[in-house]
TORPARO-447545 format. One record per residue (C-alpha): residue in three letters; chain; y, x, z. Coordinates in Angstrom, 2 decimals, always signed. Each point is the difference from the previous one (the first is absolute). Example, Ala and Ser with C-alpha at 12.3 -4.5 7.8 and 13.67 -1.06 7.14 Angstrom:
BEGIN
<rec res="ALA" chain="A" Y="-4.50" X="+12.30" Z="+7.80"/>
<rec res="SER" chain="A" Y="+3.44" X="+1.37" Z="-0.66"/>
//
This chain:
BEGIN
<rec res="MET" chain="A" Y="-0.01" X="-0.32" Z="+0.12"/>
<rec res="LYS" chain="A" Y="+3.36" X="+2.02" Z="-1.26"/>
<rec res="THR" chain="A" Y="+2.91" X="+0.82" Z="+2.47"/>
<rec res="ASP" chain="A" Y="+3.03" X="-2.40" Z="-0.78"/>
<rec res="LEU" chain="A" Y="+3.20" X="-0.48" Z="+1.81"/>
<rec res="ALA" chain="A" Y="-1.87" X="-2.48" Z="+2.43"/>
<rec res="GLN" chain="A" Y="-2.27" X="+2.44" Z="+1.16"/>
<rec res="LEU" chain="A" Y="+2.80" X="+2.43" Z="+0.75"/>
<rec res="ARG" chain="A" Y="+1.88" X="-2.44" Z="+2.52"/>
<rec res="LEU" chain="A" Y="+0.84" X="+1.77" Z="+2.90"/>
<rec res="SER" chain="A" Y="+0.25" X="-1.49" Z="+3.53"/>
<rec res="GLY" chain="A" Y="+3.20" X="+0.67" Z="+2.42"/>
<rec res="ILE" chain="A" Y="-2.21" X="+1.12" Z="+2.57"/>
<rec res="GLY" chain="A" Y="-0.85" X="+2.65" Z="-2.34"/>
<rec res="VAL" chain="A" Y="+3.54" X="+1.30" Z="-0.71"/>
<rec res="VAL" chain="A" Y="+1.03" X="-0.03" Z="+3.48"/>
<rec res="LEU" chain="A" Y="-2.87" X="+2.02" Z="+1.05"/>
<rec res="LEU" chain="A" Y="+0.77" X="+2.77" Z="-2.81"/>
<rec res="VAL" chain="A" Y="+3.56" X="+0.13" Z="+1.25"/>
<rec res="LEU" chain="A" Y="-1.30" X="+0.62" Z="+3.44"/>
<rec res="CYS" chain="A" Y="-2.15" X="+2.62" Z="-0.83"/>
<rec res="CYS" chain="A" Y="+2.32" X="+1.95" Z="-2.08"/>
<rec res="LEU" chain="A" Y="+2.29" X="-0.29" Z="+2.78"/>
<rec res="ALA" chain="A" Y="-2.50" X="+1.01" Z="+2.42"/>
<rec res="GLY" chain="A" Y="-0.98" X="+2.79" Z="-2.13"/>
<rec res="ALA" chain="A" Y="+3.49" X="+1.18" Z="-0.36"/>
<rec res="GLY" chain="A" Y="+0.70" X="-0.03" Z="+3.54"/>
<rec res="VAL" chain="A" Y="-3.25" X="+2.16" Z="+0.73"/>
<rec res="SER" chain="A" Y="+0.84" X="+2.26" Z="-2.75"/>
<rec res="ALA" chain="A" Y="+3.58" X="+0.62" Z="+1.40"/>
<rec res="ALA" chain="A" Y="-0.93" X="+0.64" Z="+3.39"/>
<rec res="LEU" chain="A" Y="-3.04" X="+2.39" Z="-0.94"/>
<rec res="GLN" chain="A" Y="+1.86" X="+1.54" Z="-2.90"/>
<rec res="ASN" chain="A" Y="-3.19" X="-0.65" Z="-1.78"/>
<rec res="PRO" chain="A" Y="+0.19" X="-2.19" Z="-3.56"/>
<rec res="ILE" chain="A" Y="-3.90" X="-0.91" Z="+0.14"/>
<rec res="PRO" chain="A" Y="+0.73" X="-2.61" Z="+2.53"/>
<rec res="VAL" chain="A" Y="+2.42" X="-1.88" Z="-2.37"/>
<rec res="ALA" chain="A" Y="-2.50" X="+0.49" Z="-3.09"/>
<rec res="VAL" chain="A" Y="-2.75" X="-1.69" Z="+2.31"/>
<rec res="GLY" chain="A" Y="+2.54" X="-2.69" Z="+0.91"/>
<rec res="ALA" chain="A" Y="+0.43" X="-0.90" Z="-3.58"/>
<rec res="LEU" chain="A" Y="-3.27" X="-0.03" Z="-1.13"/>
<rec res="ALA" chain="A" Y="-1.22" X="-2.26" Z="+3.02"/>
<rec res="GLY" chain="A" Y="+3.11" X="-2.26" Z="-0.90"/>
<rec res="VAL" chain="A" Y="-1.17" X="-0.18" Z="-3.84"/>
<rec res="TYR" chain="A" Y="-3.59" X="-0.91" Z="+1.08"/>
<rec res="LEU" chain="A" Y="+0.92" X="-2.56" Z="+2.31"/>
<rec res="LEU" chain="A" Y="+2.55" X="-1.22" Z="-2.66"/>
<rec res="PHE" chain="A" Y="-2.87" X="-0.74" Z="-2.24"/>
<rec res="ALA" chain="A" Y="-2.76" X="-0.55" Z="+2.59"/>
<rec res="ILE" chain="A" Y="+1.60" X="-2.95" Z="+1.92"/>
<rec res="ARG" chain="A" Y="+0.28" X="-3.27" Z="-2.03"/>
<rec res="VAL" chain="A" Y="+1.02" X="-3.69" Z="+0.65"/>
<rec res="ALA" chain="A" Y="-1.13" X="-3.16" Z="-1.55"/>
<rec res="ASP" chain="A" Y="+2.01" X="-3.16" Z="+0.85"/>
<rec res="GLN" chain="A" Y="-1.68" X="-3.01" Z="+1.66"/>
<rec res="TRP" chain="A" Y="-0.78" X="-1.79" Z="-3.29"/>
<rec res="GLU" chain="A" Y="-1.31" X="+3.36" Z="-1.79"/>
<rec res="LYS" chain="A" Y="-3.22" X="+1.89" Z="-0.41"/>
<rec res="VAL" chain="A" Y="-1.01" X="+3.17" Z="-1.88"/>
<rec res="ALA" chain="A" Y="-3.09" X="+1.42" Z="-0.97"/>
<rec res="VAL" chain="A" Y="-0.70" X="+4.03" Z="+1.05"/>
<rec res="LEU" chain="A" Y="-1.81" X="+2.39" Z="-2.31"/>
<rec res="ARG" chain="A" Y="-1.65" X="+3.08" Z="+1.30"/>
<rec res="PHE" chain="A" Y="-0.77" X="+2.51" Z="-2.84"/>
<rec res="GLY" chain="A" Y="+0.10" X="-3.25" Z="-2.30"/>
<rec res="ARG" chain="A" Y="-2.58" X="-2.08" Z="+1.94"/>
<rec res="TYR" chain="A" Y="+1.14" X="-3.18" Z="+2.00"/>
<rec res="ILE" chain="A" Y="-0.12" X="+0.36" Z="+3.70"/>
<rec res="GLY" chain="A" Y="+1.66" X="-3.17" Z="+0.65"/>
<rec res="LEU" chain="A" Y="+3.14" X="-1.99" Z="+0.76"/>
<rec res="ARG" chain="A" Y="+3.19" X="+0.52" Z="+2.25"/>
<rec res="GLY" chain="A" Y="+2.60" X="-1.94" Z="+1.25"/>
<rec res="PRO" chain="A" Y="+2.24" X="-1.77" Z="+1.27"/>
<rec res="GLY" chain="A" Y="+1.31" X="+2.28" Z="+1.92"/>
<rec res="LEU" chain="A" Y="+0.01" X="+3.94" Z="+0.40"/>
<rec res="PHE" chain="A" Y="-2.83" X="+2.04" Z="-0.96"/>
<rec res="LEU" chain="A" Y="-0.59" X="+3.73" Z="-0.97"/>
<rec res="ILE" chain="A" Y="-1.35" X="+1.52" Z="-3.24"/>
<rec res="ILE" chain="A" Y="-1.09" X="+3.71" Z="-0.65"/>
<rec res="PRO" chain="A" Y="+2.81" X="+0.90" Z="-2.51"/>
<rec res="ILE" chain="A" Y="-1.54" X="+1.69" Z="-3.49"/>
<rec res="VAL" chain="A" Y="-3.77" X="-1.11" Z="+0.95"/>
<rec res="ASP" chain="A" Y="+0.77" X="-3.66" Z="+0.41"/>
<rec res="THR" chain="A" Y="+1.89" X="-2.32" Z="-2.00"/>
<rec res="ILE" chain="A" Y="+1.46" X="-3.26" Z="-0.15"/>
<rec res="SER" chain="A" Y="-0.05" X="-3.02" Z="-2.17"/>
<rec res="ARG" chain="A" Y="+2.97" X="-2.73" Z="-0.58"/>
<rec res="TYR" chain="A" Y="+0.90" X="-1.98" Z="+2.78"/>
<rec res="VAL" chain="A" Y="-1.35" X="-3.21" Z="-0.50"/>
<rec res="ASP" chain="A" Y="+1.96" X="-2.52" Z="+1.17"/>
<rec res="GLN" chain="A" Y="-1.77" X="-3.26" Z="+1.53"/>
<rec res="ARG" chain="A" Y="+2.52" X="-2.65" Z="-0.15"/>
<rec res="VAL" chain="A" Y="+0.35" X="-2.85" Z="-2.25"/>
<rec res="ARG" chain="A" Y="+1.36" X="+1.13" Z="-3.37"/>
<rec res="VAL" chain="A" Y="+1.61" X="-1.65" Z="-3.10"/>
<rec res="ALA" chain="A" Y="-0.59" X="+0.69" Z="-3.40"/>
<rec res="ASN" chain="A" Y="+2.08" X="-1.54" Z="-2.91"/>
<rec res="VAL" chain="A" Y="-1.93" X="-0.68" Z="-2.81"/>
<rec res="SER" chain="A" Y="+0.87" X="-1.74" Z="-3.32"/>
<rec res="ALA" chain="A" Y="-1.66" X="-0.56" Z="-3.25"/>
<rec res="GLU" chain="A" Y="+2.44" X="-0.42" Z="-3.41"/>
<rec res="SER" chain="A" Y="-0.66" X="-2.18" Z="-3.35"/>
<rec res="THR" chain="A" Y="-3.60" X="-0.84" Z="+1.55"/>
<rec res="LEU" chain="A" Y="-1.79" X="-2.95" Z="-1.69"/>
<rec res="THR" chain="A" Y="-1.09" X="-3.11" Z="+1.65"/>
<rec res="ARG" chain="A" Y="-3.12" X="-1.54" Z="-0.81"/>
<rec res="ASP" chain="A" Y="+1.79" X="-2.60" Z="-2.46"/>
<rec res="THR" chain="A" Y="+1.64" X="+3.33" Z="-1.83"/>
<rec res="VAL" chain="A" Y="+3.48" X="-0.55" Z="+1.94"/>
<rec res="PRO" chain="A" Y="+1.79" X="+3.45" Z="+0.68"/>
<rec res="VAL" chain="A" Y="+1.15" X="+0.28" Z="+3.58"/>
<rec res="ASN" chain="A" Y="+1.54" X="+2.57" Z="+2.36"/>
<rec res="VAL" chain="A" Y="-1.35" X="-0.16" Z="+3.49"/>
<rec res="ASP" chain="A" Y="+1.16" X="+1.74" Z="+3.38"/>
<rec res="ALA" chain="A" Y="-2.09" X="+0.28" Z="+2.71"/>
<rec res="ILE" chain="A" Y="-0.07" X="+1.42" Z="+3.74"/>
<rec res="VAL" chain="A" Y="-2.99" X="+1.34" Z="+1.42"/>
<rec res="PHE" chain="A" Y="-0.64" X="+0.95" Z="+3.72"/>
<rec res="TRP" chain="A" Y="-2.65" X="+2.12" Z="+0.99"/>
<rec res="MET" chain="A" Y="-0.83" X="+2.68" Z="+2.68"/>
<rec res="VAL" chain="A" Y="-2.54" X="+2.77" Z="+0.88"/>
<rec res="TRP" chain="A" Y="-2.59" X="-1.08" Z="+2.39"/>
<rec res="ASN" chain="A" Y="-2.20" X="+3.22" Z="-0.39"/>
<rec res="ALA" chain="A" Y="+2.05" X="+3.04" Z="-0.37"/>
<rec res="GLU" chain="A" Y="-2.99" X="+2.42" Z="-0.57"/>
<rec res="LYS" chain="A" Y="-1.15" X="-2.43" Z="-2.94"/>
<rec res="SER" chain="A" Y="+3.36" X="-0.07" Z="-1.47"/>
<rec res="ILE" chain="A" Y="+0.67" X="+3.92" Z="+0.12"/>
<rec res="LEU" chain="A" Y="-3.58" X="+1.19" Z="-0.89"/>
<rec res="GLU" chain="A" Y="-0.96" X="-2.51" Z="-2.41"/>
<rec res="VAL" chain="A" Y="+3.34" X="-0.61" Z="-2.20"/>
<rec res="GLN" chain="A" Y="+2.11" X="+2.90" Z="-1.50"/>
<rec res="ASP" chain="A" Y="+3.17" X="-2.01" Z="+0.16"/>
<rec res="PHE" chain="A" Y="-0.41" X="-3.62" Z="+1.61"/>
<rec res="ILE" chain="A" Y="+3.44" X="-1.29" Z="-0.38"/>
<rec res="GLN" chain="A" Y="-0.02" X="+0.46" Z="-3.52"/>
<rec res="ALA" chain="A" Y="-3.32" X="-1.34" Z="-0.21"/>
<rec res="ILE" chain="A" Y="+1.08" X="-3.41" Z="+1.57"/>
<rec res="THR" chain="A" Y="+2.86" X="-0.15" Z="-2.45"/>
<rec res="LEU" chain="A" Y="-2.05" X="+0.44" Z="-3.20"/>
<rec res="SER" chain="A" Y="-2.80" X="-2.15" Z="+1.64"/>
<rec res="ALA" chain="A" Y="+2.45" X="-3.09" Z="+0.76"/>
<rec res="GLN" chain="A" Y="+1.85" X="+0.37" Z="-3.79"/>
<rec res="THR" chain="A" Y="-3.24" X="-0.06" Z="-1.51"/>
<rec res="ALA" chain="A" Y="-1.37" X="-2.92" Z="+2.10"/>
<rec res="LEU" chain="A" Y="+3.17" X="-2.05" Z="-0.79"/>
<rec res="ARG" chain="A" Y="-0.45" X="+0.42" Z="-3.62"/>
<rec res="GLU" chain="A" Y="-3.70" X="-0.83" Z="+0.17"/>
<rec res="SER" chain="A" Y="+1.00" X="-3.20" Z="+2.27"/>
<rec res="ILE" chain="A" Y="+2.76" X="-1.14" Z="-2.18"/>
<rec res="GLY" chain="A" Y="-2.28" X="-0.24" Z="-3.25"/>
<rec res="ARG" chain="A" Y="-2.55" X="-2.40" Z="+1.88"/>
<rec res="HIS" chain="A" Y="+2.79" X="-2.21" Z="+0.95"/>
<rec res="GLU" chain="A" Y="+2.20" X="-2.50" Z="-2.03"/>
<rec res="LEU" chain="A" Y="+3.79" X="+0.11" Z="+0.35"/>
<rec res="HIS" chain="A" Y="+0.52" X="-3.15" Z="+1.70"/>
<rec res="GLN" chain="A" Y="-2.77" X="+0.89" Z="+2.63"/>
<rec res="MET" chain="A" Y="+2.01" X="+3.58" Z="+0.55"/>
<rec res="VAL" chain="A" Y="+3.34" X="-2.02" Z="+0.54"/>
<rec res="ALA" chain="A" Y="-1.60" X="-2.79" Z="+2.20"/>
<rec res="GLU" chain="A" Y="-2.63" X="+1.81" Z="+1.78"/>
<rec res="ARG" chain="A" Y="+1.51" X="+3.37" Z="+0.98"/>
<rec res="GLU" chain="A" Y="-1.92" X="+0.02" Z="+3.26"/>
<rec res="LEU" chain="A" Y="-3.26" X="-0.54" Z="-1.21"/>
<rec res="LEU" chain="A" Y="+0.56" X="+3.16" Z="-2.56"/>
<rec res="GLY" chain="A" Y="+1.12" X="+2.10" Z="+2.87"/>
<rec res="ARG" chain="A" Y="-3.13" X="-0.94" Z="+1.95"/>
<rec res="GLU" chain="A" Y="-2.13" X="+0.77" Z="-3.12"/>
<rec res="LEU" chain="A" Y="+2.20" X="+3.63" Z="-0.33"/>
<rec res="GLN" chain="A" Y="-0.85" X="+0.64" Z="+3.58"/>
<rec res="ARG" chain="A" Y="-3.88" X="-0.78" Z="-0.48"/>
<rec res="ILE" chain="A" Y="-0.25" X="+2.23" Z="-2.85"/>
<rec res="LEU" chain="A" Y="+1.88" X="+3.02" Z="+1.36"/>
<rec res="ASP" chain="A" Y="-1.57" X="-0.32" Z="+3.37"/>
<rec res="GLU" chain="A" Y="-3.50" X="+0.16" Z="-1.38"/>
<rec res="LYS" chain="A" Y="+1.25" X="+3.17" Z="-2.03"/>
<rec res="THR" chain="A" Y="+1.91" X="+1.95" Z="+3.15"/>
<rec res="THR" chain="A" Y="-2.33" X="-0.87" Z="+2.82"/>
<rec res="PRO" chain="A" Y="-2.46" X="+2.82" Z="-0.65"/>
<rec res="TRP" chain="A" Y="+3.25" X="+2.60" Z="+0.01"/>
<rec res="GLY" chain="A" Y="+0.98" X="-1.28" Z="+3.18"/>
<rec res="ILE" chain="A" Y="+2.47" X="-2.20" Z="-0.94"/>
<rec res="THR" chain="A" Y="+0.63" X="-4.00" Z="+0.44"/>
<rec res="VAL" chain="A" Y="+2.47" X="-1.93" Z="-2.05"/>
<rec res="GLN" chain="A" Y="+1.29" X="-2.35" Z="+2.59"/>
<rec res="SER" chain="A" Y="+1.98" X="-2.50" Z="-2.54"/>
<rec res="VAL" chain="A" Y="+1.17" X="-0.01" Z="-3.49"/>
<rec res="GLU" chain="A" Y="+3.70" X="-2.29" Z="-0.62"/>
<rec res="ILE" chain="A" Y="+1.22" X="-0.82" Z="-3.46"/>
<rec res="ARG" chain="A" Y="+3.31" X="+0.71" Z="-0.05"/>
<rec res="ASP" chain="A" Y="+1.15" X="-1.34" Z="-3.39"/>
<rec res="VAL" chain="A" Y="-1.48" X="-1.44" Z="-3.32"/>
<rec res="GLN" chain="A" Y="+2.39" X="+0.74" Z="-2.64"/>
<rec res="ILE" chain="A" Y="-0.47" X="-2.33" Z="-3.29"/>
<rec res="PRO" chain="A" Y="+1.76" X="+1.16" Z="-3.40"/>
<rec res="ALA" chain="A" Y="+3.17" X="-1.79" Z="-0.58"/>
<rec res="ASP" chain="A" Y="-0.88" X="-1.99" Z="-3.22"/>
<rec res="LEU" chain="A" Y="-3.15" X="-1.42" Z="+1.77"/>
<rec res="GLN" chain="A" Y="+2.17" X="-0.63" Z="+2.78"/>
<rec res="ASP" chain="A" Y="+2.03" X="-2.33" Z="-2.42"/>
<rec res="ALA" chain="A" Y="-3.10" X="-1.69" Z="-1.39"/>
<rec res="MET" chain="A" Y="-1.34" X="-0.66" Z="+3.28"/>
<rec res="SER" chain="A" Y="+3.19" X="-1.74" Z="+1.45"/>
<rec res="ARG" chain="A" Y="+0.11" X="-2.03" Z="-3.39"/>
<rec res="GLU" chain="A" Y="-3.70" X="-1.05" Z="+0.80"/>
<rec res="ALA" chain="A" Y="+0.89" X="-0.61" Z="+3.55"/>
<rec res="GLN" chain="A" Y="+2.74" X="-2.41" Z="-0.91"/>
<rec res="ALA" chain="A" Y="-2.13" X="-1.63" Z="-3.08"/>
<rec res="GLU" chain="A" Y="-2.41" X="-0.66" Z="+2.85"/>
<rec res="ARG" chain="A" Y="+2.74" X="-1.24" Z="+2.66"/>
<rec res="GLU" chain="A" Y="+1.23" X="-2.45" Z="-2.74"/>
<rec res="ARG" chain="A" Y="-3.70" X="-1.43" Z="-1.03"/>
<rec res="ARG" chain="A" Y="-0.55" X="-0.74" Z="+3.75"/>
<rec res="ALA" chain="A" Y="+3.51" X="-1.84" Z="+0.13"/>
<rec res="ARG" chain="A" Y="-0.67" X="-2.27" Z="-3.06"/>
<rec res="THR" chain="A" Y="-3.65" X="-0.80" Z="+1.31"/>
<rec res="ILE" chain="A" Y="+1.45" X="-1.06" Z="+3.40"/>
<rec res="LEU" chain="A" Y="+2.71" X="-2.03" Z="-1.34"/>
<rec res="GLY" chain="A" Y="-2.77" X="-1.49" Z="-2.44"/>
<rec res="LEU" chain="A" Y="-2.33" X="-0.96" Z="+2.91"/>
<rec res="ALA" chain="A" Y="+3.31" X="-1.52" Z="+1.74"/>
<rec res="GLU" chain="A" Y="+0.57" X="-2.19" Z="-3.14"/>
<rec res="THR" chain="A" Y="-3.49" X="-1.23" Z="+0.01"/>
<rec res="GLU" chain="A" Y="+0.50" X="-0.81" Z="+3.82"/>
<rec res="ILE" chain="A" Y="+3.06" X="-1.79" Z="-0.62"/>
<rec res="ALA" chain="A" Y="-1.36" X="-2.18" Z="-2.66"/>
<rec res="ASP" chain="A" Y="-2.93" X="-0.76" Z="+2.08"/>
<rec res="SER" chain="A" Y="+2.13" X="-1.25" Z="+2.58"/>
<rec res="PHE" chain="A" Y="+2.12" X="-2.16" Z="-2.03"/>
<rec res="GLN" chain="A" Y="-3.30" X="-1.42" Z="-1.60"/>
<rec res="LYS" chain="A" Y="-1.14" X="-0.78" Z="+3.36"/>
<rec res="ALA" chain="A" Y="+3.53" X="-1.75" Z="+0.84"/>
<rec res="ALA" chain="A" Y="-0.27" X="-1.89" Z="-3.23"/>
<rec res="LEU" chain="A" Y="-3.25" X="-1.65" Z="+0.64"/>
<rec res="THR" chain="A" Y="+1.25" X="-0.81" Z="+3.45"/>
<rec res="TYR" chain="A" Y="+3.30" X="-1.36" Z="-1.04"/>
<rec res="GLN" chain="A" Y="-1.93" X="-2.05" Z="-2.87"/>
<rec res="ASP" chain="A" Y="-2.39" X="-1.73" Z="+2.74"/>
<rec res="ASN" chain="A" Y="+2.51" X="-0.52" Z="+2.47"/>
<rec res="PRO" chain="A" Y="+3.67" X="-1.41" Z="-1.22"/>
<rec res="VAL" chain="A" Y="+1.26" X="-0.14" Z="+3.48"/>
<rec res="ALA" chain="A" Y="-0.22" X="+3.69" Z="+0.45"/>
<rec res="LEU" chain="A" Y="+1.75" X="+0.49" Z="-3.38"/>
<rec res="HIS" chain="A" Y="+2.68" X="-2.25" Z="+1.26"/>
<rec res="LEU" chain="A" Y="+0.62" X="+1.96" Z="+3.11"/>
<rec res="ARG" chain="A" Y="-0.38" X="+3.37" Z="-1.92"/>
<rec res="ALA" chain="A" Y="+2.96" X="-1.22" Z="-2.19"/>
<rec res="MET" chain="A" Y="+2.05" X="-1.21" Z="+2.93"/>
<rec res="ASN" chain="A" Y="-0.74" X="+3.54" Z="+1.34"/>
<rec res="MET" chain="A" Y="+1.31" X="+1.57" Z="-3.42"/>
<rec res="LEU" chain="A" Y="+3.27" X="-1.82" Z="+0.40"/>
<rec res="TYR" chain="A" Y="+0.65" X="+0.36" Z="+3.48"/>
<rec res="GLU" chain="A" Y="-0.31" X="+3.97" Z="-0.74"/>
<rec res="ALA" chain="A" Y="+1.96" X="+0.17" Z="-3.05"/>
<rec res="ILE" chain="A" Y="+3.07" X="-1.85" Z="+1.61"/>
<rec res="LYS" chain="A" Y="-0.32" X="+2.04" Z="+3.27"/>
<rec res="GLU" chain="A" Y="+0.27" X="+3.34" Z="-1.95"/>
<rec res="ARG" chain="A" Y="+2.03" X="-0.75" Z="-2.95"/>
<rec res="GLY" chain="A" Y="+2.31" X="-2.75" Z="+1.37"/>
<rec res="SER" chain="A" Y="+0.52" X="-3.53" Z="-1.06"/>
<rec res="MET" chain="A" Y="-0.14" X="+0.34" Z="-3.83"/>
<rec res="VAL" chain="A" Y="-3.56" X="-0.31" Z="-1.11"/>
<rec res="ILE" chain="A" Y="-0.86" X="+0.11" Z="-3.64"/>
<rec res="VAL" chain="A" Y="-3.86" X="-1.46" Z="-0.39"/>
<rec res="PRO" chain="A" Y="-1.30" X="-0.91" Z="-3.47"/>
<rec res="SER" chain="A" Y="-0.60" X="-3.61" Z="-0.81"/>
<rec res="SER" chain="A" Y="-3.49" X="+0.78" Z="-0.96"/>
<rec res="ALA" chain="A" Y="-0.74" X="+1.51" Z="+3.60"/>
<rec res="VAL" chain="A" Y="+1.98" X="-3.04" Z="+1.46"/>
<rec res="GLU" chain="A" Y="-2.73" X="-2.30" Z="-2.09"/>
<rec res="THR" chain="A" Y="-2.95" X="+2.66" Z="+0.96"/>
<rec res="MET" chain="A" Y="+0.79" X="-0.22" Z="+3.76"/>
<rec res="GLY" chain="A" Y="+1.33" X="-3.34" Z="+0.65"/>
<rec res="LEU" chain="A" Y="+3.31" X="+1.43" Z="+1.09"/>
<rec res="GLY" chain="A" Y="+2.07" X="-2.95" Z="-1.40"/>
<rec res="GLY" chain="A" Y="+0.19" X="-2.17" Z="+3.08"/>
<rec res="ASN" chain="A" Y="+0.43" X="+3.18" Z="+2.21"/>
<rec res="LEU" chain="A" Y="+3.15" X="+1.28" Z="-2.08"/>
<rec res="ALA" chain="A" Y="+1.26" X="-3.63" Z="+0.24"/>
<rec res="MET" chain="A" Y="-0.16" X="+0.05" Z="+3.57"/>
<rec res="ALA" chain="A" Y="+1.58" X="+3.17" Z="-0.02"/>
<rec res="SER" chain="A" Y="+2.82" X="-1.21" Z="-2.24"/>
<rec res="LEU" chain="A" Y="+0.60" X="-2.64" Z="+2.83"/>
<rec res="ASN" chain="A" Y="+0.23" X="+2.52" Z="+2.68"/>
<rec res="GLY" chain="A" Y="+2.83" X="+1.93" Z="-1.90"/>
<rec res="VAL" chain="A" Y="-1.85" X="+2.71" Z="-1.74"/>
<rec res="LYS" chain="A" Y="+0.59" X="+0.65" Z="-3.73"/>
<rec res="PRO" chain="A" Y="-3.08" X="+0.34" Z="-1.80"/>
<rec res="ALA" chain="A" Y="+0.20" X="+1.31" Z="-3.83"/>
//
């Protein structure tokens, strides 16, 4: 395992001990008038600088001795033998986030879409992730992108827009099956955005408007049918019951006078049909001016 900047992360304790050893060696050399103590102090300080390492509470690190794995270290203070021992990259075991995207990917109904997703994952077994995967962060990102493209190809556009949670759970299952042998678990996947081409958005908008207009016309037709049925039932009732028709005519006359004033225009045919002649004569005697 190659040395990188993460392996050279020095601890504050090692730096302090280096300074103290150098000062102590310089003091002894000044007292003895001998340069050897300062050289010994400097060598001891350099040894402690590289031997003392510190891992944070959420970190683990693997130690290799002559290239062979001897165990994990951390969190906290631990010692290594410089030159003999090497350490891996510090592994953060907190929940981490990876942003993945799939651009111009065709859905099952051959619609090109751009999809952005967020993957929440964590390392649950640092030993596996260090020894079995060279760069597990890149592996997670590339695997998530591949799984996202495959999932898009298995779903139609309306499913992706309306069922984002279902798509996220499917991606989580696919990724978790792949990453579990690496000591990594995918906790959740959230589909953040599904972008559709502008011309397709216009076509979908016109389709939705046409569908709403069709439903409105259907509802209006049903209302007309229900009104016609009600009128038919009322006509049958008035045909068999002249008294009901007479009362209805009086009510219509009263409502017209109450809402529109004393001037009422009634067609002669309606007067003859509803038997309003006698009613209008009585209204005239009472001071109402029918027209």
